[in-house]
Structure formats: structure tokens, C-alpha cells
All heavy atoms as an XYZ file, in Angstrom:
687
protein
N     -65.607    -59.183     -7.708
C     -66.109    -57.843     -7.752
C     -66.689    -57.634     -9.155
O     -66.201    -58.191    -10.125
C     -64.965    -56.859     -7.479
C     -65.416    -55.449     -7.386
S     -64.211    -54.256     -6.742
C     -62.665    -54.809     -7.356
N     -67.748    -56.834     -9.210
C     -68.341    -56.586    -10.509
C     -69.226    -55.356    -10.500
O     -69.605    -54.856     -9.441
N     -69.569    -54.905    -11.684
C     -70.455    -53.749    -11.826
C     -71.903    -54.208    -11.733
O     -72.199    -55.407    -11.680
C     -70.198    -53.060    -13.164
O     -70.566    -53.923    -14.229
N     -72.808    -53.238    -11.762
C     -74.227    -53.584    -11.681
C     -74.676    -54.412    -12.872
O     -75.637    -55.173    -12.776
C     -75.094    -52.331    -11.524
C     -74.965    -51.356    -12.675
O     -73.909    -51.335    -13.324
O     -75.913    -50.606    -12.915
N     -73.981    -54.329    -13.993
C     -74.304    -55.171    -15.140
C     -74.132    -56.649    -14.842
O     -74.801    -57.494    -15.431
N     -73.263    -56.967    -13.915
C     -73.090    -58.360    -13.481
C     -74.220    -58.754    -12.538
O     -74.910    -59.746    -12.763
C     -71.739    -58.536    -12.780
C     -71.491    -59.911    -12.164
C     -71.273    -60.950    -13.242
C     -70.303    -59.861    -11.217
N     -74.430    -57.953    -11.508
C     -75.381    -58.329    -10.461
C     -76.838    -58.152    -10.873
O     -77.720    -58.777    -10.280
C     -75.070    -57.556     -9.177
C     -73.721    -57.898     -8.629
C     -72.672    -57.008     -8.745
C     -73.487    -59.124     -8.037
C     -71.412    -57.330     -8.252
C     -72.237    -59.461     -7.549
C     -71.193    -58.558     -7.651
N     -77.124    -57.334    -11.883
C     -78.496    -57.213    -12.393
C     -78.881    -58.411    -13.250
O     -80.066    -58.649    -13.475
C     -78.653    -55.946    -13.242
C     -78.755    -54.686    -12.414
O     -79.032    -54.790    -11.199
O     -78.556    -53.587    -12.981
N     -77.894    -59.152    -13.737
C     -78.168    -60.224    -14.692
C     -77.813    -61.632    -14.219
O     -78.184    -62.601    -14.883
C     -77.423    -59.926    -16.004
C     -77.998    -58.730    -16.704
O     -79.169    -58.711    -17.052
N     -77.191    -57.697    -16.894
N     -77.107    -61.746    -13.113
C     -76.703    -63.066    -12.625
C     -77.053    -63.186    -11.148
O     -76.756    -62.293    -10.356
C     -75.186    -63.306    -12.806
C     -74.790    -63.204    -14.280
C     -74.792    -64.669    -12.263
C     -73.316    -63.442    -14.523
N     -77.659    -64.297    -10.790
C     -77.967    -64.573     -9.393
C     -76.694    -64.987     -8.649
O     -75.761    -65.527     -9.245
C     -79.015    -65.690     -9.282
C     -80.370    -65.270     -9.758
C     -80.803    -65.595    -11.037
C     -81.214    -64.545     -8.930
C     -82.058    -65.205    -11.481
C     -82.467    -64.143     -9.362
C     -82.887    -64.476    -10.641
N     -76.679    -64.749     -7.343
C     -75.506    -65.071     -6.523
C     -75.098    -66.535     -6.661
O     -73.909    -66.843     -6.766
C     -75.774    -64.745     -5.054
C     -75.912    -63.252     -4.801
O     -75.520    -62.451     -5.679
O     -76.411    -62.886     -3.719
N     -76.071    -67.436     -6.664
C     -75.736    -68.858     -6.759
C     -75.108    -69.203     -8.106
O     -74.291    -70.114     -8.198
C     -76.943    -69.754     -6.452
C     -78.120    -69.577     -7.365
C     -79.132    -68.561     -6.893
O     -78.817    -67.605     -6.187
N     -80.375    -68.742     -7.296
N     -75.453    -68.464     -9.158
C     -74.810    -68.675    -10.461
C     -73.354    -68.216    -10.413
O     -72.481    -68.865    -10.988
C     -75.539    -67.898    -11.560
C     -76.905    -68.422    -11.925
C     -77.559    -67.575    -12.988
O     -77.868    -66.399    -12.714
O     -77.752    -68.098    -14.104
N     -73.107    -67.114     -9.728
C     -71.737    -66.610     -9.587
C     -70.881    -67.634     -8.859
O     -69.776    -67.970     -9.305
C     -71.720    -65.256     -8.857
C     -72.400    -64.180     -9.713
C     -70.289    -64.842     -8.503
C     -72.629    -62.865     -9.012
N     -71.390    -68.149     -7.760
C     -70.657    -69.152     -6.988
C     -70.381    -70.383     -7.842
O     -69.264    -70.909     -7.847
C     -71.431    -69.536     -5.705
C     -70.808    -70.726     -5.012
C     -71.518    -68.349     -4.761
N     -71.366    -70.818     -8.601
C     -71.199    -71.998     -9.453
C     -70.118    -71.783    -10.501
O     -69.264    -72.649    -10.715
C     -72.527    -72.329    -10.137
O     -72.380    -73.399    -11.014
N     -70.114    -70.632    -11.144
C     -69.115    -70.346    -12.182
C     -67.719    -70.254    -11.574
O     -66.756    -70.813    -12.105
C     -69.466    -69.053    -12.951
C     -68.311    -68.611    -13.833
C     -70.723    -69.246    -13.782
N     -67.607    -69.557    -10.453
C     -66.282    -69.375     -9.824
C     -65.722    -70.695     -9.326
O     -64.528    -70.960     -9.479
C     -66.365    -68.330     -8.692
C     -65.095    -68.307     -7.866
C     -66.643    -66.945     -9.269
N     -66.567    -71.541     -8.777
C     -66.070    -72.816     -8.235
C     -65.741    -73.836     -9.321
O     -65.000    -74.775     -9.064
C     -67.068    -73.435     -7.240
O     -68.332    -73.604     -7.877
C     -67.215    -72.575     -6.004
N     -66.273    -73.651    -10.527
C     -65.966    -74.596    -11.601
C     -64.809    -74.137    -12.478
O     -64.415    -74.848    -13.401
C     -67.202    -74.855    -12.494
O     -67.661    -73.621    -13.023
C     -68.308    -75.529    -11.702
N     -64.257    -72.959    -12.208
C     -63.110    -72.441    -12.971
C     -61.940    -72.217    -12.025
O     -62.030    -71.415    -11.102
C     -63.476    -71.110    -13.641
C     -64.376    -71.286    -14.826
O     -63.930    -71.645    -15.899
N     -65.664    -71.050    -14.636
N     -60.837    -72.933    -12.262
C     -59.654    -72.768    -11.426
C     -58.898    -71.481    -11.744
O     -58.312    -70.861    -10.868
C     -58.700    -73.962    -11.599
C     -59.250    -75.227    -10.968
O     -60.058    -75.111    -10.014
O     -58.884    -76.321    -11.423
N     -58.928    -71.077    -12.978
C     -58.203    -69.894    -13.414
C     -59.084    -68.655    -13.268
O     -60.230    -68.636    -13.735
C     -57.775    -70.074    -14.874
C     -56.994    -68.898    -15.399
O     -55.874    -68.662    -14.898
O     -57.516    -68.201    -16.290
N     -58.558    -67.608    -12.623
C     -59.357    -66.403    -12.384
C     -59.738    -65.698    -13.692
O     -60.828    -65.125    -13.791
C     -58.658    -65.428    -11.404
C     -58.569    -66.021    -10.019
C     -57.300    -65.003    -11.912
N     -58.881    -65.737    -14.683
C     -59.198    -65.111    -15.974
C     -60.371    -65.815    -16.645
O     -61.270    -65.162    -17.190
C     -57.989    -65.140    -16.909
O     -56.954    -64.352    -16.402
N     -60.344    -67.127    -16.606
C     -61.450    -67.899    -17.189
C     -62.748    -67.665    -16.431
O     -63.817    -67.579    -17.034
C     -61.125    -69.391    -17.212
C     -60.032    -69.732    -18.209
O     -59.752    -68.963    -19.121
N     -59.399    -70.868    -18.024
N     -62.668    -67.578    -15.114
C     -63.857    -67.333    -14.305
C     -64.443    -65.959    -14.617
O     -65.661    -65.819    -14.774
C     -63.523    -67.452    -12.817
N     -63.598    -64.956    -14.721
C     -64.072    -63.604    -15.031
C     -64.719    -63.559    -16.407
O     -65.788    -62.965    -16.581
C     -62.915    -62.610    -14.947
N     -64.097    -64.201    -17.388
C     -64.670    -64.225    -18.736
C     -65.983    -64.982    -18.755
O     -66.946    -64.537    -19.388
C     -63.690    -64.855    -19.724
C     -64.268    -64.942    -21.127
C     -63.236    -64.917    -22.191
C     -63.751    -65.021    -23.591
N     -65.065    -64.542    -23.890
N     -66.052    -66.102    -18.053
C     -67.288    -66.888    -18.009
C     -68.421    -66.090    -17.365
O     -69.558    -66.121    -17.837
C     -67.059    -68.198    -17.255
N     -68.120    -65.355    -16.303
C     -69.136    -64.532    -15.644
C     -69.596    -63.394    -16.555
O     -70.801    -63.124    -16.659
C     -68.602    -63.967    -14.330
C     -68.483    -64.955    -13.184
C     -67.721    -64.326    -12.021
C     -69.858    -65.430    -12.734
N     -68.668    -62.740    -17.208
C     -69.023    -61.647    -18.121
C     -69.861    -62.167    -19.286
O     -70.851    -61.534    -19.677
C     -67.765    -60.953    -18.627
N     -69.487    -63.314    -19.822
C     -70.247    -63.906    -20.930
C     -71.658    -64.286    -20.488
O     -72.628    -64.043    -21.209
C     -69.534    -65.142    -21.490
C     -68.270    -64.807    -22.257
O     -68.081    -63.619    -22.622
O     -67.462    -65.731    -22.472
N     -71.774    -64.880    -19.306
C     -73.085    -65.266    -18.789
C     -73.953    -64.034    -18.551
O     -75.132    -64.017    -18.907
C     -72.930    -66.076    -17.503
C     -74.216    -66.612    -16.876
C     -74.966    -67.523    -17.839
C     -73.902    -67.345    -15.578
N     -73.372    -62.995    -17.963
C     -74.125    -61.755    -17.731
C     -74.580    -61.154    -19.057
O     -75.720    -60.689    -19.176
C     -73.272    -60.753    -16.956
N     -73.725    -61.161    -20.054
C     -74.084    -60.636    -21.375
C     -75.224    -61.437    -21.991
O     -76.182    -60.878    -22.517
C     -72.854    -60.651    -22.292
C     -73.140    -60.383    -23.746
C     -73.435    -58.915    -24.012
N     -73.526    -58.677    -25.438
C     -74.642    -58.358    -26.059
N     -75.753    -58.216    -25.398
N     -74.657    -58.159    -27.351
N     -75.121    -62.764    -21.921
C     -76.181    -63.613    -22.473
C     -77.512    -63.374    -21.770
O     -78.555    -63.287    -22.420
C     -75.791    -65.087    -22.388
C     -74.661    -65.444    -23.324
O     -74.406    -64.736    -24.300
N     -73.958    -66.513    -23.029
N     -77.489    -63.280    -20.448
C     -78.717    -63.017    -19.697
C     -79.272    -61.626    -19.998
O     -80.484    -61.423    -20.001
C     -78.477    -63.143    -18.196
C     -78.365    -64.550    -17.697
N     -78.839    -65.646    -18.359
C     -77.832    -65.035    -16.544
C     -78.606    -66.745    -17.669
N     -77.986    -66.402    -16.551
N     -78.394    -60.660    -20.242
C     -78.846    -59.276    -20.453
C     -79.682    -59.125    -21.722
O     -80.515    -58.225    -21.806
C     -77.657    -58.318    -20.491
O     -76.951    -58.417    -21.705
N     -79.475    -59.973    -22.701
C     -80.218    -59.881    -23.959
C     -81.329    -60.931    -24.072
O     -82.046    -60.953    -25.067
C     -79.271    -59.982    -25.180
C     -78.307    -58.801    -25.212
C     -78.524    -61.302    -25.198
N     -81.477    -61.756    -23.055
C     -82.506    -62.801    -23.054
C     -83.804    -62.234    -22.486
O     -83.931    -62.025    -21.280
C     -82.034    -63.994    -22.224
C     -82.992    -65.172    -22.270
O     -84.112    -65.035    -22.798
O     -82.609    -66.242    -21.755
N     -84.774    -61.985    -23.339
C     -86.029    -61.369    -22.902
C     -86.908    -62.298    -22.079
O     -87.838    -61.840    -21.424
C     -86.839    -60.878    -24.121
O     -87.104    -61.982    -24.986
C     -86.084    -59.790    -24.870
N     -86.620    -63.580    -22.086
C     -87.427    -64.536    -21.324
C     -86.793    -64.910    -19.978
O     -87.414    -65.574    -19.157
C     -87.675    -65.789    -22.148
C     -88.481    -65.506    -23.411
C     -88.892    -66.770    -24.100
C     -89.557    -66.537    -25.424
N     -90.694    -65.702    -25.449
N     -85.559    -64.492    -19.746
C     -84.861    -64.817    -18.504
C     -85.407    -63.978    -17.356
O     -85.537    -62.763    -17.458
C     -83.354    -64.579    -18.657
C     -82.564    -64.864    -17.422
C     -82.476    -66.146    -16.912
C     -81.908    -63.843    -16.754
C     -81.744    -66.405    -15.776
C     -81.177    -64.095    -15.615
C     -81.092    -65.383    -15.121
N     -85.747    -64.630    -16.266
C     -86.241    -63.930    -15.076
C     -85.034    -63.541    -14.227
O     -84.627    -64.271    -13.327
C     -87.204    -64.832    -14.308
C     -88.309    -64.054    -13.629
O     -88.387    -62.826    -13.815
O     -89.104    -64.680    -12.914
N     -84.459    -62.411    -14.537
C     -83.201    -61.954    -13.946
C     -83.405    -61.320    -12.573
O     -84.530    -60.967    -12.204
C     -82.569    -60.915    -14.877
O     -83.368    -59.736    -14.901
N     -82.319    -61.138    -11.825
C     -82.429    -60.385    -10.561
C     -83.021    -58.992    -10.799
O     -83.804    -58.505     -9.991
C     -80.982    -60.295    -10.075
C     -80.299    -61.472    -10.675
C     -80.961    -61.668    -12.015
N     -82.673    -58.373    -11.923
C     -83.207    -57.060    -12.260
C     -84.726    -57.108    -12.434
O     -85.456    -56.277    -11.885
C     -82.552    -56.536    -13.540
C     -83.227    -55.324    -14.115
C     -83.079    -54.084    -13.510
C     -84.007    -55.427    -15.253
C     -83.703    -52.954    -14.029
C     -84.629    -54.307    -15.786
C     -84.485    -53.072    -15.167
N     -85.231    -58.076    -13.204
C     -86.677    -58.139    -13.450
C     -87.437    -58.504    -12.179
O     -88.536    -57.998    -11.944
C     -87.000    -59.107    -14.592
O     -86.626    -60.427    -14.285
N     -86.865    -59.361    -11.343
C     -87.522    -59.700    -10.068
C     -87.644    -58.468     -9.177
O     -88.700    -58.220     -8.570
C     -86.735    -60.792     -9.337
C     -86.764    -62.185     -9.945
C     -85.828    -63.113     -9.186
C     -88.175    -62.735     -9.948
N     -86.585    -57.691     -9.102
C     -86.597    -56.478     -8.273
C     -87.549    -55.436     -8.854
O     -88.269    -54.757     -8.100
C     -85.185    -55.901     -8.155
C     -85.072    -54.687     -7.272
C     -85.360    -54.945     -5.806
O     -85.248    -56.101     -5.354
O     -85.706    -53.978     -5.085
N     -87.567    -55.307    -10.167
C     -88.469    -54.341    -10.802
C     -89.927    -54.682    -10.495
O     -90.719    -53.796    -10.140
C     -88.229    -54.320    -12.311
N     -90.283    -55.965    -10.606
C     -91.659    -56.368    -10.289
C     -91.972    -56.148     -8.822
O     -93.074    -55.722     -8.464
C     -91.892    -57.828    -10.684
C     -91.992    -58.030    -12.177
C     -92.610    -59.364    -12.572
N     -92.117    -60.512    -11.860
C     -91.094    -61.281    -12.253
N     -90.445    -60.996    -13.365
N     -90.724    -62.322    -11.546
N     -91.007    -56.409     -7.947
C     -91.217    -56.206     -6.513
C     -91.467    -54.732     -6.194
O     -92.159    -54.406     -5.223
C     -90.016    -56.716     -5.723
N     -90.938    -53.848     -7.028
C     -91.120    -52.399     -6.821
C     -92.291    -51.829     -7.617
O     -92.458    -50.628     -7.698
C     -89.834    -51.656     -7.159
C     -88.713    -51.985     -6.195
C     -87.449    -51.245     -6.554
N     -86.393    -51.581     -5.648
C     -85.980    -50.808     -4.648
N     -86.566    -49.648     -4.433
N     -84.991    -51.188     -3.880
N     -93.075    -52.715     -8.226
C     -94.288    -52.276     -8.898
C     -94.189    -52.054    -10.387
O     -95.157    -51.625    -11.013
N     -93.048    -52.342    -10.993
C     -92.903    -52.197    -12.440
C     -93.231    -53.534    -13.089
O     -92.593    -54.538    -12.802
C     -91.480    -51.773    -12.818
C     -91.096    -50.432    -12.274
C     -90.374    -50.328    -11.102
C     -91.481    -49.281    -12.930
C     -90.025    -49.095    -10.587
C     -91.137    -48.037    -12.431
C     -90.412    -47.948    -11.252
N     -94.224    -53.548    -13.921
C     -94.628    -54.794    -14.566
C     -95.320    -54.457    -15.881
O     -95.500    -53.291    -16.229
C     -95.557    -55.595    -13.656
C     -95.503    -57.095    -13.911
O     -94.972    -57.512    -14.956
O     -96.012    -57.865    -13.069
N     -95.748    -55.481    -16.587
C     -96.478    -55.286    -17.838
C     -97.874    -54.762    -17.511
O     -98.357    -54.915    -16.387
C     -96.553    -56.611    -18.639
C     -95.185    -57.063    -19.077
C     -97.260    -57.702    -17.855
N     -98.559    -54.169    -18.476
C     -99.924    -53.707    -18.238
C    -100.854    -54.863    -17.861
O    -100.584    -56.027    -18.184
C    -100.339    -53.106    -19.592
C     -99.072    -52.881    -20.342
C     -98.082    -53.869    -19.816
N    -101.957    -54.535    -17.202
C    -102.879    -55.560    -16.699
C    -103.359    -56.491    -17.793
O    -103.525    -57.686    -17.569
C    -104.067    -54.913    -15.986
C    -104.979    -54.145    -16.918
C    -104.898    -52.831    -17.238
C    -106.066    -54.682    -17.668
N    -105.867    -52.499    -18.148
C    -106.615    -53.627    -18.427
C    -106.639    -55.950    -17.784
C    -107.694    -53.791    -19.275
C    -107.723    -56.109    -18.638
C    -108.241    -55.039    -19.369
N    -103.576    -55.956    -19.006
C    -104.120    -56.787    -20.067
C    -103.120    -57.842    -20.539
O    -103.506    -58.901    -21.026
C    -104.615    -55.929    -21.237
C    -103.581    -55.028    -21.845
C    -103.276    -53.759    -21.475
C    -102.717    -55.346    -22.927
N    -102.268    -53.250    -22.249
C    -101.909    -54.204    -23.155
C    -102.536    -56.472    -23.728
C    -100.941    -54.173    -24.155
C    -101.570    -56.427    -24.719
C    -100.788    -55.282    -24.917
N    -101.825    -57.589    -20.362
C    -100.825    -58.610    -20.677
C    -100.775    -59.668    -19.585
O    -100.513    -60.843    -19.841
C     -99.443    -57.984    -20.867
C     -99.299    -57.225    -22.167
C     -97.877    -56.778    -22.388
C     -97.710    -56.114    -23.733
N     -96.313    -55.739    -23.996
N    -101.043    -59.255    -18.340
C    -101.081    -60.216    -17.235
C    -102.194    -61.233    -17.437
O    -102.072    -62.383    -17.029
C    -101.257    -59.489    -15.908
C    -100.034    -58.728    -15.474
C    -100.269    -58.078    -14.136
C     -99.076    -57.249    -13.739
N     -99.259    -56.614    -12.442
N    -103.297    -60.804    -18.061
C    -104.407    -61.713    -18.357
C    -103.918    -62.887    -19.201
O    -104.388    -64.011    -19.051
C    -105.567    -60.964    -19.064
C    -106.627    -61.909    -19.580
C    -106.166    -59.910    -18.145
N    -102.954    -62.628    -20.062
C    -102.393    -63.667    -20.928
C    -101.198    -64.376    -20.290
O    -100.483    -65.123    -20.948
C    -101.979    -63.067    -22.271
C    -103.135    -62.532    -23.059
C    -103.355    -61.169    -23.165
C    -104.025    -63.399    -23.673
C    -104.424    -60.670    -23.879
C    -105.102    -62.911    -24.390
C    -105.307    -61.539    -24.497
N    -100.982    -64.121    -18.995
C     -99.907    -64.791    -18.269
C     -98.537    -64.176    -18.465
O     -97.527    -64.777    -18.096
N     -98.492    -62.989    -19.034
C     -97.204    -62.344    -19.269
C     -96.764    -61.590    -18.016
O     -97.585    -61.184    -17.201
C     -97.302    -61.386    -20.450
C     -97.678    -62.072    -21.755
S     -98.011    -60.895    -23.073
C     -96.353    -60.564    -23.616
N     -95.462    -61.423    -17.877
C     -94.902    -60.634    -16.787
C     -93.616    -59.980    -17.271
O     -93.047    -60.381    -18.287
C     -94.644    -61.484    -15.547
C     -93.610    -62.577    -15.743
C     -93.454    -63.410    -14.501
C     -92.462    -64.529    -14.749
N     -92.261    -65.354    -13.580
N     -93.182    -58.966    -16.551
C     -91.946    -58.267    -16.882
C     -90.774    -59.213    -16.641
O     -90.535    -59.647    -15.516
C     -91.813    -57.008    -16.017
C     -90.575    -56.212    -16.302
C     -90.525    -55.354    -17.379
C     -89.464    -56.312    -15.489
C     -89.386    -54.619    -17.654
C     -88.321    -55.575    -15.745
C     -88.284    -54.727    -16.832
N     -90.061    -59.564    -17.690
C     -88.888    -60.434    -17.586
C     -87.764    -59.845    -18.419
O     -87.941    -58.874    -19.136
C     -89.188    -61.865    -18.086
O     -89.642    -61.801    -19.427
C     -90.208    -62.578    -17.208
N     -86.648    -60.488    -18.343
C     -85.510    -60.096    -19.157
C     -84.372    -59.547    -18.325
O     -84.539    -59.189    -17.161
N     -83.223    -59.527    -18.932
C     -82.055    -58.966    -18.287
C     -82.015    -57.470    -18.490
O     -82.959    -56.865    -18.998
N     -80.903    -56.881    -18.100
C     -80.738    -55.438    -18.232
C     -79.457    -55.173    -19.001
O     -78.369    -55.548    -18.561
C     -80.658    -54.794    -16.854
C     -80.519    -53.293    -16.920
C     -80.439    -52.704    -15.534
C     -80.279    -51.210    -15.626
N     -79.747    -50.655    -14.387
N     -79.602    -54.520    -20.151
C     -78.418    -54.123    -20.916
C     -77.691    -53.036    -20.135
O     -78.279    -52.022    -19.780
C     -78.812    -53.594    -22.290
C     -79.242    -54.636    -23.304
C     -79.758    -53.960    -24.567
C     -78.099    -55.565    -23.635
N     -76.451    -53.261    -19.841
C     -75.669    -52.336    -19.026
C     -74.195    -52.678    -19.214
O     -73.862    -53.707    -19.798
C     -76.065    -52.507    -17.554
C     -75.761    -51.288    -16.706
O     -75.035    -50.393    -17.182
O     -76.237    -51.232    -15.571
N     -73.345    -51.812    -18.700
C     -71.928    -52.155    -18.736
C     -71.700    -53.349    -17.822
O     -72.363    -53.497    -16.806
C     -71.061    -50.975    -18.291
C     -71.317    -50.588    -16.849
O     -72.441    -50.165    -16.527
O     -70.394    -50.732    -16.029
N     -70.809    -54.220    -18.208
C     -70.520    -55.418    -17.413
C     -69.025    -55.463    -17.169
O     -68.225    -55.576    -18.097
C     -70.974    -56.701    -18.149
C     -72.480    -56.674    -18.386
C     -70.563    -57.948    -17.362
C     -72.982    -57.734    -19.338
N     -68.662    -55.333    -15.905
C     -67.270    -55.407    -15.488
C     -67.145    -56.491    -14.433
O     -67.948    -56.533    -13.502
C     -66.802    -54.061    -14.907
O     -67.000    -53.042    -15.892
C     -65.335    -54.119    -14.513
N     -66.162    -57.362    -14.583
C     -65.960    -58.462    -13.636
C     -64.484    -58.548    -13.283
O     -63.629    -58.529    -14.167
C     -66.397    -59.811    -14.237
C     -66.208    -60.944    -13.246
C     -67.846    -59.763    -14.718
N     -64.208    -58.643    -11.994
C     -62.850    -58.872    -11.506
C     -62.914    -60.060    -10.565
O     -63.695    -60.061     -9.614
C     -62.279    -57.643    -10.777
C     -62.222    -56.444    -11.727
C     -60.911    -57.959    -10.191
C     -61.853    -55.157    -11.051
N     -62.106    -61.068    -10.828
C     -62.048    -62.255     -9.964
C     -60.635    -62.363     -9.424
O     -59.662    -62.297    -10.180
C     -62.435    -63.530    -10.739
C     -62.285    -64.755     -9.858
C     -63.861    -63.429    -11.274
N     -60.534    -62.530     -8.132
C     -59.239    -62.724     -7.484
C     -59.249    -64.021     -6.704
O     -60.293    -64.528     -6.330
N     -58.070    -64.551     -6.474
C     -57.945    -65.799     -5.727
C     -56.949    -65.590     -4.614
O     -55.822    -65.146     -4.848
C     -57.480    -66.925     -6.660
C     -57.469    -68.283     -6.026
C     -57.130    -69.351     -7.057
C     -57.243    -70.712     -6.500
N     -56.999    -71.747     -7.522
N     -57.362    -65.881     -3.398
C     -56.485    -65.730     -2.236
C     -55.818    -67.074     -1.970
O     -56.491    -68.097     -1.862
C     -57.289    -65.269     -1.010
C     -56.397    -65.176      0.213
C     -57.985    -63.941     -1.285
N     -54.498    -67.051     -1.877
C     -53.742    -68.266     -1.593
C     -52.967    -68.090     -0.305
O     -52.434    -67.015     -0.039
C     -52.758    -68.569     -2.717
C     -53.387    -68.950     -4.031
C     -52.307    -69.328     -5.019
C     -52.889    -69.816     -6.296
N     -51.842    -70.278     -7.250
N     -52.893    -69.140      0.466
C     -52.076    -69.105      1.671
C     -50.653    -69.487      1.310
O     -50.406    -70.286      0.396
C     -52.612    -70.061      2.735
O     -52.656    -71.386      2.186
C     -54.017    -69.671      3.165
N     -49.695    -68.888      2.002
C     -48.292    -69.214      1.709
C     -47.644    -69.871      2.898
O     -48.042    -69.807      3.998
C     -47.503    -67.945      1.366
O     -47.607    -67.014      2.435
C     -48.007    -67.350      0.084
């Protein structure tokens, strides 16, 4: 479970990759929060947020597109992550 700060900055497949490579839920939650934070400040990262923004018509001005530029980057936001593990008994 996570806030929009997680899902705006990390793709679903990245979440699955982080969770499956960490056995401990605390480590997985910290790794996800750290990754979301890193993506949120990376202006060159094509985040889920920037992809959705472009799909809805938000992009750089036309003259920047001439130079091959596009709206990219993460979204600075609160980032909350909760990871749980279900075990059978």
C-alpha cells in the first residue's frame, strides 16, 4: 500500500521487482520509498506521472518539442509505503 507519491514515481513492475528482491518487509518499504524519492527529483526520468500528464495534454511548449524535449520528471509529493507479508500457518 502506498500514497500517490509512490505510484506517481514508480512503475508497477518496479514495485514488484523491489518487493520480490527483499525478504524483509521493512527493507522492502524503505527501498520503495527511497526509489520513489530518487525518481521524484530526477528531471530526466519518464515517470508514471509525466506519462499521464502528457497523455492528458500537458507538455512542454511547441518550440521545445522542436529540440526533442518533452515533459519528464517525477513528482515531488508525500511518499508513504506500507509493505505486508501474508504467511500461511
